[in-house]
N, C-alpha and C positions, 0 to 999 in steps of 0.2 A: 485519814486526814480529819481528825476530830469527829468521826462519824458522818462526815459530809463530803460528798463527791463534788468536784468542780463540774460545771456544765459541759465543757469540752476540754478535758485535761491536756490532750495532745496539742491543741492550738494554744492553750495558755503557756505551756512550757516552750513551745517553738517561739512564741512572741517574746517571752522572757529572755531566751537565749539570744534572739536577734537584737534585743535592746542592749543586753550586756556586750555583745560583739560590737555594736555600734559605738558604745562608749570606749571600748578598748582601742578601736581604730583611731580615736582622737589622741591617745596617749603619746604616740611617737612625736607629734608636733610639740607637745608639752616638754618631753624629755630633750628634744633638740634645743630648747631654749635655756638649758641649764647654764651654759656659759654666759648668758645675758641675764642671769638671775630670773629666768622665766618671764622676761618682759616680752610679751607676744603682741602687744598693741600694734596695729597697722600691718601685720604680716598677712599675706594671702592664704586662704584655705587651700590645703593640698588635696590630692585625689582621695587618699584614705579618709580624710575628714568628711568629704562630700558623700562618699559611700556610707560612712558611719551614720551621718545624719539621716540618710534615706532608710537605713536599717532600723534606726530608732523610731522613725515615724511608722514604718511598716510593723515593727515589733509591737508598738503600743496599740495599733489597730487590731492586730491578730490577738494580742492579749485580751483586749476588751471583748472580742468575739468569743474567746474561750471562756470568759467569766460570766457572760450574760445568760441566765437560764432561759430556756424556751418559754415563750408566752409571758415573759416578765412584765411586759408593759400593757397587758390586757387588764381591764378593770375586774377586780375580784369582788364577789359578794361578801357581805359581813360574815365572819366566821361563826361557827356553832360551838367552838371550844375556846377556853382561856387557858394559857400555860402559865404555871406558877411554880416556883421552887417550893418543895415541901416545907411546911412550917418548922418541923423539927430537924431539918437537914443540917448536917455538920459540914465543916470545911473538909473537902476531900483532896487527895493528891491532884486530881484534875483541876480543882479550883486554884490550888497553889500554882500549878503550872500555867494556868490561864493568867493569873495575876502577874507572874513573872514575865510572860510573853507580852502582855499588854503594857507593862512597865517599860519594857524595851521599846515597844512601839511608840509610846508617848515620848520617851527620851529622844529617839531618832527623829520623830516628827517635830518636836519643839526645837531641836537643834537647827533646823532649816532657817526659820525666821530670826532666831537668835544670832546666827552666823552673819546676818546682814551687817550688824554693827562692827564685827571684827574684820570683815573684808573691805568695808568702805574706805578706810584710810589708804590702804595699799592701792585699791582701785582708783581712788582720786589722784594719787601720784602718777600712776601709769598712764591713765587716760587724760590727764590734765583737767580734771573736773573741778568745779567750783566748790570749795569747802572752807572751813574755818582756817585751815593752813594754806589755802590757795584761793584768796578772794578774787583773783584775776581770771580764774577759770571760766570756761564757756558754759557748759551744761552743769547744773547742780548735781552733786553726788547723791543728794536726797531723792533723786529720781529712782534710785535702786530700791530703797525701802518702800517708796510709794508704789512701785510696780509689784513688789513682793507682798506687801500688805493688802493691796487690791486683790491679788490672787487668792490670799487667804480668806478674804470676805466672800469672794465668788465660790471658793472651794467649800466653805462651810455650808453654803446654801445648796450647791450642786451635789455634794456628797451626802448631805442629809436626805435629799430626794432619792439619790441612788441607793442609799442604804435601805430605804423602804421599798424600792422597786426591784432591785436585783439581789438584795441581801447584804448583811453586814460583812461577812467574810470576803465576798468578791470585791466590795468597795475598799476594804483595807488592803487587799492584795494589789488592786490596780494602783492605789496610792503608792505602795511600795515600789512597783515597777516604774511609776512616774518619777520617783525619787532617783532611781538609777539613771533614767534617761536624761534628767536635767543636771546630772553631775558634769556634763560637758560644758556647763557654764564656766568651769575652771580652765577651759582651753580656748574660749572664744576670743579672737583677736580684736573684735569690734564691740564697743560699749553697747550698741543697740541690740546686738545678739544676746548680751548679758541680760539686758532688760527683758527680752522675750523669754529667755530661759528662767529668769527669776519669777516672772508672772506664772509660768507653768509650774514651777516648784511650789509657789504659793497655793495653787489650786489643790495639790495633794496634801500639803501641810495643813491647810485650813480644814480639809475634810476628814483627816485621820482622827483627830481628837474627839469630836462628837460621836463618831461611829464607835470608837473604842468604849466610850462611856455607855452608849446604848446597849452594846453587847454585854458589858459587865452587869448592867441593870437586869438583864434577862437570865443570867446564869449564876450569879453569886447568891448564896442563901440569904433570905430577907433580913435576918438579924445582923448580918455582917456587911451587906453590900454598901450601905451608906458610908461607913468609915473607911472601907476598902477603897471606894472610889475617890474619897477625899485625899487619902494617902497617895494614891496613884497620881492624882492631880498635882501633888507635891513634887513629882518627878520633874516638873518644870525647873526646879532649882538644880536638880542633877544634870539636866540638859544644859543649863547655863555653865555649870562647872566643867562639863565635858567640852563644850564649845571653847571656853576660855583656855582650858588645858591644851586642847589641840592647837589653838592659835599660838599660844606661847611656845609649843614644841615644834610646830611645823613651819609657821610663817617666816621666822628668821632665815631658814635654810631653803625652803621650797616655795616661798612667797605666798600671798593671799590665795592664790589659785588652788593650792592644795586643800584648803578648807572646803571648797566645792567638790573636789574630786573624792572626798571622803564619802560622798553620797553613793558611790559605787559599792564599796564593801558593806556599808551599813544597810543599804537597800537589799543587797543580795542576802545578807544575814536575816533580815526580816522575812523575806520570801521563803527561806529555808525553814523558818519556824512555822510555816503555814499549817502543818499537820496538827498543831496545838491550838489552832484558832477554830472555834465551833461556829455554828450558824444559829440564828434565832429559831427555836422550835415552832413558834407561832407563825413565822414567815414560811417555814417548810410546810406546815399543815395547809396554809393558805394556797400553796402551789402544788398540792397533791403529793408531796414527798413525805408520806406518813412514816415509812420505815426509817428514814434518816432522822426525822423529828423524834421518833421513839428512842433511837440510839443516843441522841444528844441528851434527852431527858434522863435516860438511865444513867448516863455517865455523870451528870451533874445533879442528880437527885431532884428532878422536877416531875410534875404530873399535869395531865390535861383534865380539866373539869368542864362541865356543861355551863354555857353562858346563860344562866337563868335569872339573874338579878335584873330587874327592869332598868336600874340606873346603869349597870354595866352594858346592857344591850344598847341603851341610848348612846353611850360613849362610843361603842364600836361602830355604830351606824353613822357617826359623824363623817367618816371616810366616804360613805356612799351618798349621803345627803348633800354634802358640800364639796363638789369636785372643784379643782382649780389650784392644786399645789399648796403653797404656804398660807393662802387666805383662810383656809379652814381653821388654822390655829387662832385666828382672830374672831372666829364665830363662836356663839354659845355652844357648849358651856365653858369654853376656854378663854373668852375675851379678856376678862380681868386678870387671869393668871398669866396669859401671854404678855399683857401690858406690863406687869411687874417684872417679868423675865427680861423684856426688852430694855426697860429703864435701868435695871441693875447691870445688864450686860454692857450697855452703852457707857455707864459711869465707870465700869472697870476699864474699858478701852481708853477713856479720856485720861484716867489716872496713869495707866500703864504707859501709854504712848505720848502723854502730855507731860505730866509732872515728872515721871521717871526719865523720860527722854532728855529733858533739859536740866535735871537736877545737878549733874556734874558741873556744868558751866555756871549754874546759879550759885552753887557753893563757893566757887572761885570768886564770883561777884561779891559774896559776903566777906571776902578777905582771906579765905583759906587758899593756900597754894595747892597745886595739883596733887602732890603726894598726900597731903593732909586730907584733901577732899576724897581721894580714893580710899584712904583708911577709914574715913567717916562712913562711907557707903558700905565698905566691907564689914566694919564692926556693927553697923546697924542691921545688916542682913543676918549676921551670926546671932545677934541679940534677938532677932525676931523668929529664927528658925523653929524654936519650940512651939510657936503658935500653930504650925501645921498639925502637930500631933494633938495639941489641945483642941483644935477645931475638929479633927477626926473623932476624938472622944465625945465632944459635944454633939456632933451630928449623929453619931451612932447610939449614944446612951441617953441623950436629953431630948433635943428637938431640932429637926432640920430647919423649920421656919424661924425659930428663935435664934438658931446659930447664925443664919443669914442676917437677921436684924441686928444681933449683937455685934458681929464683926463689921458690918457696914456702918453702924453707928460709931464704933470706936475709930475706924479709919476716917470717917467723915469728921469727927471731932479733931483728930490729929491734923487733918488737912486744914480745918478751919483755924486752929491755933497757928499753924505755919503760915496761913494766909495773912493773919493780922500781926504776927510777931516774928515772922521769918527773918526780917532784916536785922533783928537784934539777937537772934538765937546763936549766932556764931561765937558769942562771948560765953555761952554756957553749953559746953560740949555734951554734958550728960543729957540734958533735955533735948538737944539737937538729935542725938543718936536715938533716944527713945521715940521721938516724934517721927523720925525718918523710917523707923522700923515698921510703922503702920502702913504708909503708902507703898513701901518696897515689898515686904513679906506679907503684910496684911492683904494687900490687893491680890497678890498671887493666890493666897489662901481662899479669898472670896471667890476668885475665878474657879478654883478647884471645887469649892462647895456648890457653886452655881452649876458647874458641869454635871456634878452628881445629881443635884436637885432636878435639873431640867430633863435628865435622862430617866427620872423616876415618876414625874408628875403627869406625863402624857401616856396614853395607851399605846400598845405595841405598833399599831398600824401607822401612827404618825410620830412615833417616838424619835426616830432619827431626824425628822424635820424640826421637831421641837428643840433637840440638842443642837442641830445645825444653826437654827435661828439665834439661839443664845450665844453661840460662839461667833457667828457672823457679825452681830451688832456690836460685839466687843471690839472686833477688829476694825469696824467702821470708824470708831474713834481714832484709831491709829492712822487710817487713811486721811481723815480730816486734818489731823495735826501735821502729818508729813506733807500734805498739800500746802500748808502754810510755809514750811521750810522751802519747798520747791519754788514758791512764789518769791522767795528771797527775804521774807520778813524775819526780823530779829527775834530770838527766843525771848518770850516775856519773862518777867521776874518770878521769883519763887512764890511770891504772894499771889500773882495772877494765875499761875498754873495750879497752885493749891486750891484756890477758889473755884477754878474750872472743874476740879474733881469733887470738891466738897458739896457743891450744890446738887448735882445729880445723885450723889450717894444719899443725901438726906431725902430727896424725892423717892429714891428706891426704897428706903426704910418705910416711908409712908405707904408706898404701893404694895410692898410685901405684907405690911400690917393689914391692909384692907383686903387684898385679894389672895395672899399666899395661903397654901393648905399644907397639911402634913402628909408625906408619903406613908402609905399603910405599912407598918412594920410586919404585918402578917404576910406581905408579899403578893398582894393582888396584882393582876396584870396591868390594870389601869387605876391604881388606888386613888391618887389625888384627883384625877379627872372624874372618877366616880363620885367623889365627895362633892365636886362642883356640880355635877349633873343632878345629884340628889337635892342640892340646895335650889337648883333652878326651878 
């Protein structure tokens, strides 16, 4: 299994099988609803469902026990070695396999929150929820994305901590089993059960992405890892295409519920790929698992060196000098760097869940009918797709810091123009499409670049927490925006939402200019943090 053994393999697989069995026991109720087009609202839970829910809870607990290494939560002293990929290492079959598996993981992960938008209309109709099509409903359908996005925020923070404590691989596998268990959202007869399952789904979805990038940062050869991680971040677009294709294919026949049930086969597929997922060698050394660490390094062309540089030593000791979870990321030598990451992550969230969330309705407000508005968004997205490849090349061949500044400035300018001219742009479709490409594709590209950047600039011991923080603050913007919808407020104009994103993006440009650093292309374990420490 990638040269790494699970802590208690028997318990892991027993927990996994129990979780799968628990989901399968929910399927008869779903199938019995075929004659009613799978309208299950208000139906009582049967005995198999009750047994299935118990099995899922037990399965998740047993799975966690099987994944947590012995002594994982004991405080470890600063390490005496630093693990780095060899400077001249080439891309090996093992690297290609890891990239493919992590790409699958990102697609499966991103499909979860993306699916929220596709299930909301059918869920609103079935449960009689308040929506644009049903203003007289009782509870707002926006509660669903609110719970889901809240889960992703909490998951980003929790999984970042887990990745540093129990390892990258166990954290990814537990998220995959959680995806399987929360597939029962597609069979819940009560809306409140859907909210609970959606919150749990968000925990796993929010945690998977930062862990994935942290693992890639520690295994991909230095000269390749930047652009590789940016390209993998671009799989967010593939996830959207997959979710929309599944919605178009399954929803007319099997209702919105089938989109949640897809979590069963996709989660199982991810778990079966576990043998291709390695562990951080630095983490393994810290826990006395030297032979496993050496096997991983041999497979991916890495080496262990003595930690003899004073700046490197200072960075590694941050873990021990400043106990207390994420607060250490805001202490020297990381204070300014973390501030820049937080501002940029928050601005991405505000644009993604603010401007993008309301742009379809705002385009119609500008006089475009629904079909024309949809085509405008589609064409703008296609127009902007090459930006992902351009950004990957810029990040890998030019400068990570300058790539972030350039992309953020371009998207900020596009949003500023939309803010002041959005009401008149409907008359000039060419400019409208060009300007929309920035917030739609450009913001996703910045998110991918930030995920890669935040996974490279922190040392191994706090890397997952740094990645988790950058992902979590981005989703916090989504929670804030969705909270406005739940409160029943009307969606603001295109100018207001554009300005809401433009201001923090410009602030992010200033913050990165002042505090941003370049990841060391030579592949040091804590390159950027070492630069910061050296300056301190």
